[in-house]
N, C-alpha and C positions, 0 to 999 in steps of 0.2 A: 475827248474830242477825236475825230478821225480826220486824216488829211489825205487829199487826192492831189497828186502831182502829175501833170501832163507833160511828157517829153515828146515834142513834135519832131525831134531829130532833124534830118535833112529832107523831110518829105514835102514841105510846103514853102512857097515863095512869099513875098510880101503881101500881094493881093489875097492869096489863099489864107494867109495867116490872119489878116484882118477879118475876113469872112468867118474863119473858124473861131476867132475870139468872140465875135458877135454871137455866133451860134452857141458857144460855150456859156455865155451869160444867160442865154435863153433857157439853158438847162436848169438854172437856179430860180427862174421866175415862178412865183406862186408857192414856194416852199417856205415853211415857217422855220424849219431847222435845216441848216446846210453844213456840209463839211468845210474845213479850211481848204481852199483851192489855190493851187499855184500852177501857172502855165509857163512852159519854157519853149518859146519859139526859136527859130534860127536867129543868129545875131543880126542879120540884115533887116529883120522884121521887128526887133524889139521896140524901136521908137514908135512905129505905127500901132503896134498892139497896145502899148502903154496908153495911147490916146483912147482906145476903145474901152479899156478896163479902169480908167482913171478914177471914176466915181463909184466903183463897185468894191466889194470886199475881196475880189480876186487879186492875188499877188503875182508879181512878175519874176520869173527865174531865168537864168542863163544856163546854157548847156556846158559851159566850161569857162575858165579864166586862166590867166598866167599868175605866177607867184611874185612878180615884181609890179610895183605901181606904175613905173615909167621905164623907158630905156630902149635900147636898140634890140628889139625882139620882133623882127619882121613877121607879120601874119598873126601875131598874138593879140589878145584883147585883155585890157587891165581892169581891175576893180574900179579904178577911178572913172573909166569910160562907162562901165556898167552903172555906176552910181548916178551919173548924169542922165541915164535913161530910166531911172526909177526901179532898177533891179534890186530885189531884196534877198533872193535865194540863188545858189549856184550849185549845179550838179558837178561832182568831182569823182574821178576814178571810174567812170562808166566802163564796163567791160569792153565796149566797142573801141574806146580810146586805148585801153590797156592792150588789146590785141592788134588793132589796126595801126595805131600810132606809136606803140611801144612805151606807153606811160608806165612807170615803175611805182612801187609803193613809196619809194623815197621822194619821187616827184610829187606824188599826190599828197604826201605829208607836208611838203613846203606850201602847197596850195591851200590845204586845210588851215595851217597856221596863219597864212596871209589873209585868207578870207575872213577868219574870225577876228583878226586884228583890225580889219576894216568894217567890222560890225555887220557882215553879211551872214546869212544862214547857210552853212554847207549841207549839201545832200550827198553824203559819202556812200558810194556804191561798192559793195563787196559781193563775192560769190565764187563758187567753184565750178570747174569744168565737169563734164560727164565722166571723163576718165578719172578725175580726182575723187568724185563721189563713188564710182565703182570700186576704186582702190581703198575706200573708207578713209580718205584723207580730207574730207570736206571740213571737218572742224579744225584740223591743223591749218588748212589754207585760210579759213576765216580768222583764226586766231592771229596768224601772221599779218594779214592785211589790216586788221584792226590795230594791232600793237604798233605797227610801223606808222600807219597813217595818223594815228592819234598821239604819237609820242610827242611830249612837250606841250600838249594842250593844257591850258589853264583857263577855265571858264570865268568870265566876269558876269556881274548881274545883267540879266537881259539876254545873254548869249543863248542860242539854241543850236541844236545839232540833230539832223536827220541821218540815220543809218539805214540805207536801203539794201536789204538782202535780195540780190538778183542772181540766182543760180544761172550760170552762163548757158547751160544746156536748155534752159527754158525761155531764153530771150529771143523773141521773134520766130520761135519754132512751132508755136501752137501747142507745145507740150509743157503745160504749167506744172509746177510741183504740187503734190497733194497737200491738203490742208494740214494733215498730220506732220508731213515733212517740214512745212513752213513753221508750224507752231514749235516743233522740236528745235529747229535752228534758231528761231527768235528767242526761245528761252536760253539757249546757250549764249547767244549774242548779248542778251540782257544781263546774264550773270557775269560776263566779261566786263561789260560797261560799269556794272556796280562795283566790281573790284578796282577798275581803273579810276572811277570817279565816285567814291563813296559818299561825298558830300553834295553831289548834284541834286538839286531839288526836283521833286516830281514834275514831269512835263518838260524838263530842260532837254532831255534826249528822247527822241521818238524813233521807233523801229518800223520801217515800212517793208512791204513785200512788192517785188517787181518781177515780171517774167511771164509773158503771155496772159496778163490780166485782161479779161474782157467782161462784157455785160452779163455773161452767163455764170462766171465763176467768182466775180467780185464779192458778192454777198457772203459766200462761204468763207472767204478770207477775212473780210471786214468784221464779221460778227465775233471773231475770236478776240479775247482780251489781249492776247500777246501781239496782235497786229494793230499798230497804231494808224495804219493807212496803207495806201498803195501808190506805187510809181508806175504810171501807165505809158507804154510806148505806142505801138501801132494802133491800138484801139482808141487812143486819144485824138486821132485825126479823123475818126469815123464818128460823126455826131450822134448817131443813133446808139452806137455802142457806149460812147462816153456818157450819154444821158442816162443809160441804165446803170453805169458805174456810180455816177453821182447820186442817182436814186437809191442805190443799194446802201451807200454810206449814210444818206439821210434817213433811210429806214432803220438802220442800226442805231443811229443817234436818237431817233424818236422812241425806239423800244427801250433804250437805256434810261429814258426820262419817265417811263411809266412804272 
């Protein structure tokens, strides 16, 4: 199976999110085989978007959460609140939050543990900067981010985890990584995850690619066995682009069944 996750970031308000959710459902119409699809609107639009997708196979994701269920945490959003809105997936550790808000690996680890304990599916984002890649430190950075964020994780039956490799230099820049670079890093990530969770059943952990994914390059990534799906940012709020990405995932799935 291939998974497509749409991260709408802070690009749309409530009305725009509703229209975008309706348009996203239309991209699935008429297809016999479709990828698993998760859309992550801004917090203020979660309730209205849920109404749109309620009777579909599309799942609802949040762009962040806090590591406590309740308490004096002004401005934060808890998993309990998200649960009431029908959220099933949560993006954690996105590079924009690491860089702009100062989230650390240790903070992200607390969120991963809490999200799993509340039976949500974490979408853990990891990735290196251009400087780190140039200095040949990319693997070292990925290893640290994974080791810290997943420290103490114990999977229960039914738990799932998405790890999204998003090289920071490729996010929102139009400069996506090459297919070869992505496959190489995904293999490294998978080898680490196998060492960390040797008993995890097949399909429990999926590795996605994110970073300037669009309608033109999506098929090139998705056709690779090492790429379980894509986390889409800017292109996910452009319906024509997103339709092509969903179509690419469906085409790969159809080819796998023949």
